TIMAR-77342 format. One line per field, with one value per residue: residue number from 1; x, z, y of N, C-alpha, C in turn. Coordinates in steps of 0.2 Angstrom, whole numbers, plus 5000, padded with zeros to 4 digits. Example, Ala and Ser with C-alpha at 12.3 -4.5 7.8 and 13.67 -1.06 7.14 Angstrom:
2
num c(1_2)
n_x c(5066_5064)
n_z c(5039_5035)
n_y c(4972_4989)
ca_x c(5062_5068)
ca_z c(5039_5036)
ca_y c(4978_4995)
c_x c(5066_5064)
c_z c(5039_5039)
c_y c(4984_5000)
END
This chain:
92
num c(1_2_3_4_5_6_7_8_9_10_11_12_13_14_15_16_17_18_19_20_21_22_23_24_25_26_27_28_29_30_31_32_33_34_35_36_37_38_39_40_41_42_43_44_45_46_47_48_49_50_51_52_53_54_55_56_57_58_59_60_61_62_63_64_65_66_67_68_69_70_71_72_73_74_75_76_77_78_79_80_81_82_83_84_85_86_87_88_89_90_91_92)
n_x c(5464_5481_5495_5509_5525_5534_5529_5519_5518_5517_5509_5500_5492_5485_5478_5470_5465_5456_5459_5463_5458_5464_5479_5489_5483_5486_5501_5505_5502_5510_5523_5523_5524_5514_5510_5515_5525_5526_5529_5538_5543_5538_5541_5541_5534_5536_5538_5538_5524_5518_5506_5502_5510_5510_5501_5499_5491_5489_5478_5467_5463_5461_5467_5473_5474_5481_5482_5488_5480_5478_5485_5479_5474_5466_5457_5443_5426_5420_5417_5425_5438_5438_5441_5454_5463_5465_5456_5465_5461_5448_5447_5450)
n_z c(5995_5991_5995_5994_5991_5985_5976_5964_5956_5939_5932_5944_5944_5933_5933_5944_5941_5932_5919_5912_5915_5921_5932_5925_5913_5910_5911_5901_5890_5893_5892_5879_5874_5873_5880_5885_5896_5902_5888_5885_5879_5889_5895_5906_5919_5934_5935_5942_5945_5948_5955_5942_5931_5914_5905_5891_5883_5873_5866_5861_5850_5851_5858_5873_5884_5897_5914_5928_5943_5957_5968_5973_5982_5980_5967_5966_5963_5948_5949_5958_5954_5943_5950_5949_5938_5927_5911_5897_5884_5884_5886_5877)
n_y c(5561_5562_5572_5572_5577_5568_5561_5549_5534_5532_5522_5518_5530_5533_5522_5526_5538_5533_5531_5520_5503_5494_5493_5484_5485_5497_5498_5491_5498_5508_5504_5501_5512_5523_5534_5548_5560_5577_5580_5571_5556_5542_5526_5519_5512_5515_5528_5542_5553_5569_5584_5595_5590_5585_5574_5565_5552_5541_5529_5515_5521_5534_5551_5558_5572_5578_5585_5584_5586_5581_5568_5555_5543_5530_5521_5525_5532_5537_5551_5556_5553_5562_5573_5572_5576_5589_5591_5592_5595_5598_5611_5619)
ca_x c(5470_5489_5498_5515_5528_5538_5525_5515_5519_5512_5503_5496_5490_5482_5472_5465_5461_5451_5461_5463_5452_5467_5486_5491_5482_5491_5508_5505_5502_5517_5529_5523_5525_5507_5512_5523_5524_5527_5529_5544_5541_5538_5539_5543_5528_5536_5540_5535_5521_5517_5502_5506_5513_5506_5501_5497_5489_5487_5476_5461_5463_5461_5474_5468_5480_5478_5486_5487_5478_5480_5487_5475_5476_5465_5454_5437_5420_5420_5417_5431_5443_5439_5446_5462_5466_5460_5457_5467_5457_5440_5449_5453)
ca_z c(5990_5995_5995_5993_5985_5981_5968_5963_5950_5934_5931_5947_5945_5926_5936_5951_5937_5927_5912_5911_5917_5926_5931_5919_5905_5910_5912_5893_5886_5896_5890_5871_5870_5873_5886_5887_5902_5901_5882_5884_5879_5894_5894_5913_5923_5939_5934_5949_5942_5953_5952_5937_5927_5910_5903_5885_5884_5865_5868_5858_5844_5854_5863_5878_5886_5905_5918_5934_5948_5963_5966_5973_5986_5978_5963_5967_5959_5943_5951_5963_5948_5938_5953_5949_5932_5922_5903_5893_5878_5884_5890_5869)
ca_y c(5563_5562_5578_5569_5579_5563_5557_5544_5530_5532_5515_5520_5537_5531_5518_5530_5542_5529_5532_5513_5499_5490_5494_5480_5488_5505_5496_5487_5503_5514_5501_5501_5519_5526_5537_5553_5565_5581_5581_5567_5549_5538_5518_5517_5513_5517_5534_5546_5560_5576_5587_5600_5587_5585_5567_5563_5546_5538_5522_5514_5525_5542_5554_5562_5578_5578_5589_5581_5590_5579_5562_5551_5536_5523_5520_5527_5533_5543_5559_5556_5552_5567_5578_5569_5580_5594_5589_5599_5593_5602_5618_5622)
c_x c(5477_5492_5506_5520_5533_5535_5522_5517_5514_5506_5499_5491_5485_5477_5468_5461_5457_5453_5461_5459_5456_5475_5490_5490_5487_5498_5508_5506_5507_5522_5528_5524_5518_5507_5517_5520_5529_5532_5537_5540_5543_5537_5542_5535_5529_5538_5536_5532_5520_5511_5507_5509_5509_5508_5497_5496_5487_5485_5468_5458_5461_5467_5469_5475_5477_5483_5484_5487_5479_5481_5483_5478_5472_5460_5445_5431_5421_5423_5425_5439_5443_5443_5454_5467_5461_5462_5457_5463_5451_5443_5449_5446)
c_z c(5993_5992_5995_5989_5982_5976_5969_5957_5945_5933_5936_5946_5938_5929_5940_5945_5932_5920_5909_5916_5923_5926_5925_5913_5904_5910_5905_5889_5888_5891_5882_5869_5870_5877_5884_5893_5901_5894_5879_5884_5885_5893_5899_5917_5930_5939_5938_5945_5949_5951_5948_5932_5921_5906_5897_5885_5875_5868_5863_5853_5846_5859_5866_5881_5894_5910_5926_5940_5956_5960_5967_5979_5984_5972_5966_5962_5954_5944_5954_5957_5943_5941_5953_5944_5930_5915_5900_5886_5878_5886_5883_5868)
c_y c(5564_5568_5576_5573_5575_5560_5551_5540_5532_5529_5518_5524_5535_5526_5521_5534_5541_5531_5524_5507_5493_5493_5488_5482_5496_5503_5493_5494_5509_5511_5501_5507_5523_5531_5543_5559_5571_5584_5575_5560_5546_5529_5515_5517_5516_5523_5539_5553_5565_5581_5593_5597_5586_5577_5565_5553_5545_5530_5521_5519_5532_5544_5558_5567_5578_5582_5586_5586_5587_5571_5555_5546_5529_5526_5522_5529_5536_5549_5561_5556_5558_5574_5577_5573_5585_5591_5593_5600_5599_5609_5622_5626)
END
């Protein structure tokens, strides 16, 4: 996992965290306005995200609120991907 304070592109992070099946789908959803970062609308796939940022994704009829725990450096297995975020919906 990357501990780079510079951050990671939002589309890459969503792909690494297995929120979307491909980066292309992540880019489409971001550009369509389906993603918010720290409660602000985001339509730029290249926006840098960092651990601690809150990402809300609206896709496929569902909303997910996630807090970034780590950036990651690849799209690994699901168990690895789950370590990249805290699911804020399940903490309630």
